[in-house]
N, C-alpha and C positions, 0 to 999 in steps of 0.2 A: 591465809587465815582471815575469816570475816571480821570486819571492824567491830561488829556487835558482840563478838565472843568475849566472855569475861576472862581476865587473866589472874585476878586476885586470888591469893592463897593456893595457887596451883604450883606443883613442883616442876623441876627441870630434869631432863634426861640428857646426859652427855655420852657420846658414843666415840670410842677410839682407843688409841694405844695407852697402856699403863706400863711404864718401863723404868729401868734404872738409868739415871743420869750419873755418869762419872765426870764430875766437874773439876777441871784443872785449876788448882789454887795458885799456880804460878802466874801472876798477873803480867800482862804484856807479852807472854811467851806463846800463847796459843797452843795448838796440839803438836806443832813441829818440835818445839823446844821444851814444852812443859813436862814435868816428871811426877808431880804430886797431885793426887786426885782424891776427892771426897765422894762417897756413895750417897746418892740422893734419890728419893722417889720422884718420878717425873712423867712426862707425856702430856701433850697440850690439853687433851680433854680432862685428864686427871687434875692438872693445875686449875682449870676452869672450875671443876667440881669443888676443889678445896677452897677456892676463893668464895664460892657461894656459901659453903657451910661456915667459914670463918666470919662471914658477914651476916650470919643469922638465917640463911635460907636452907631449903631442903633440896637434895639432889640425889639421883641415882646414876651410877657410872656403869655403863655396859662396856666391858673390856675383856681381854683374855691374856693370861700370864702363864708361864711355864709351871709345871708341878715340881718346883725346885725351891731352894732357900730364898732366891731373889723374889720369886712369886709370892712366897709366904710373907716376906718383908713388906712387899707392896700392899697386899691385902690388909695386913695388920696396920700399916700406916694409914690407909684409907679409913679403917674402922676408928682409929684414934682421932681422925679428923671429922668424924660423924657423917661421913659419906656412906650412903646405902650401898653395900657391897653385894647384894643378892644377885646382881647381874654380872658379876665378875666370874669368868669361867677359868678353870685350870686345864691346861693342855699338857698331856703326858708325852706328846710326840716330839716337841721341840722346846728349847729353853726360853726363858723370859727375854724379851727384847732389851738390848743395851744401847745406850747412846753416850758418846764421849764428847764433852763440851769444853772447848778452850775459850778463855777470856782474852781478848785483844786489848790494846792500849786504850781504846776509846770506850771500853765496856761492852762492845759488841762481841759476837760469838762466832766460832767455827765449829762444825759438827762432823762426827763420823757415826753412822748408825750400823749396828749389828742386829739385823732384824730376826725376830724369833716368833713367839707365840701370837703376837697381836695380829699377824697376817693371816692366821687360820680361823679367826672369829667368824662363825657361820650363823645365819639367821636361825637355823634349826636348833642351835645351842641355847637360844634365848626363849623365854616363855612367850607364847603367842600373844599375850596381852601386855607385854612389858611397857608399852607406851601409855597404858591406861592411867588416868589421874594426873598426867603431865600436861602442862600448858605450853612448854617450850622444849624443843629438841635441838640440841647443839651438835653440829658436826664441825670439828676443828682438828682432825688428826692429820699430822704431817704425812703419815703413811697411808691415809685413807684412799688415795687415788692410785696407789701402786697396784701392779698386777697381784692377783691372789684372791682367795675366798673373801677376805675382808672387803675388798673393793665392791664385790657383788652385794654384800650385806649393807654396806654404806649406801649404795644407790637405792636398794629396796627400802631401807628404813626412811630415807628422804621422801620417797614417793608415798609411803604409808603415812608419814607425818602429815603430808599435805592432804591426803584422803581423809584423815581423821581430824582435820581442821586445827592442827597445832601451829604455833609460831615456829618457823624453821630458821635457825641461825647457822651461818656458814662462814668459816674462816679458812681460806685455802692453804695457809701455812706452807708456802713454797719453800723448799730447801733444795738448793742447786745440787748438792751432793747426792740427792736421791734420784735425780733425773738424768744425770750423765749428759747434760747438754741438750736433752730432748724436751726443750721448753714447749715446743708446738704440741706435743702429746699431752703435756700437763694442762695447757690451756684448753685443749679439746675436751679433756675429761672434766674440767671445771664447768663447762657450759651448762649441762643439765641442772647443776646445783645453783648456778646463778639464776636460772629460770624459775626455780622453786623457792629460793630463800626470801624471807621477809626481812631479815637482818643480815648484813654483810659487814665483816670487819676485814680490812686489808692494810698492809703497809703501803707506803707511797711507791715502793719498787714493784710490789705486786699489782698495784693499780695500773701502772704503766705497762707491765708485762702482759696482763690479762686483757685489758681494754684497748691497748695501743694508744692511749691518750696521755700526753704529758701534762695536760691541763686538768687540775683536780675537778673543776666544775663539769667539764665535758666527760671525764671518766666516771664520775658519780652519776651523771645523767644517763650514761650508757647502762649502768646497773639499775637505776630506777626504772628505765624503760623496759628492763627485763622483768620487773615486778617487785624489786626490793623497796620496802617502805623506809628503812633506815640504813644508812651507809656511814661507817666510820673509817677514816683513814688515819692510822697512827703515824705520827711524825717524830717520835722520840722526844727529846727535850723541848721541841717546839710546840708540842701539844697534839691535839686530834682535830682533824677536819670532820665536822659533823654535817651530814647532808640529809635533808628530809624530803620525802616524796612530793611535798607540796611546792618544791622549788627553792626553798630557803636553805641556806648553808652558812657556816661560820667556823672560824678557827678557834677552838676552845683551848686556852693556854694550859700548859702542864704545870706541875709543881716543881720548883727547883730543889734538886737533891744531888748528893755526891754519888754518882753511879759506880757500883762495885761489880755488879753482875746483872745484866738485863734479861737473863733467862727467866721466862715465865711472866714477864711484865705485861705483854700483850694478852696472855691468857687470863691474868688477874683482872685486867681491864674488862675483858669480855664477861667474866663471871660477875663482876660488879654491875655491869650494865644490864645483863639479863635478869639479875636479881631485882634491880629497880623496876624493870618491866613487869615482873610478876606482882609487884606492889601497886601497880596502876590498875584502874578498873577495866581497861580494855586495850585492844591493839590501837585504837584511835588516839594515840598519844600525840599531842600537838608539838610544834617545833620548840616552844619555850621549855616545856617539860623535858623534852629530849635533850636539850642543851644542858639543863640542870643535871640530868642523869649522866651525861658524858663527862661533865666537870667532876662529878663525884667519882666516877670510874677512873678518871685521870689521876686522881689522888692515890687510889688503890694501886694503879700500875706504877706510878712513880716510886712509892714506898717499897715496892717489890724489888726495885733496883738497888736497894741499899744493903743487901745481904747476899751471901752465897746461897745458891740453890733456890729453885723457884718456890717450892712449897714452904720451906723454912722462912722465906722472906715475905710471904703474903701476909698483909696486916689483918688484925682482927677488927671487929667493929669498934671495940673500945679504943683502939689506937687511932681511929679516925675522928673521934669526938674532940 
């Protein structure tokens, strides 16, 4: 995206899975020993979208669910959260995607996915002008790089966003359980998106996996050299490593909270950061403003860890005052 392009008052489009999270409420047990589960709306792009609306922004979610009760529940949940649902497609061929989430002793998670309708989202199902009026396109689906129709849609939308001079945000959202030890293929499929993204968010583990760098500065430099203007590396309770294309970087501290469930914390962080970007005048955001925005997004991500379920836990703007 050109530096002169205005960002103010433009909406955001999130593309990816909208699914049911069955969250195990047996703390420290994970999925092996856990027996009790809560049904929650989830999916990384959906979490990002809800964070944006809870904080006062506008967002459209492009996703696909089954034509079943779970799909109806998800669409209704998004409507209640003021997310624009006009780009959510119903698929009568397969059921809604499900994810089972276990909470371990340190608040971290283990996952099992039962993939369904999200994998069938095709570009032909979406309006030809569905990116019109948006300033930012966010790609953060854990399933976005897997085989299937959605992978082709994911790649085409990324290219179209760049052609239409949108700010492109990319979160690889690596899940080891989805790739069966085939990390090399995951890295290969990330490459085109790293070359197009203006904003990249990764965990420290993802940074090392994808760039091969154990040093944060070197890893971020690798991503900036690909074209990214802004890189954020989330470090859990330690905060976020914020790296700017001009060569400046800093560790932005997190907010101390008692973590109950970290599901969706990174997505809430992304939503908060992207919303702040839309409130700036242009993509030419300087380092100091970037750090301020990351600090604010850190607060949003930290508070999301204090309750079960990603969407239920995302704070409102009033809770941040």
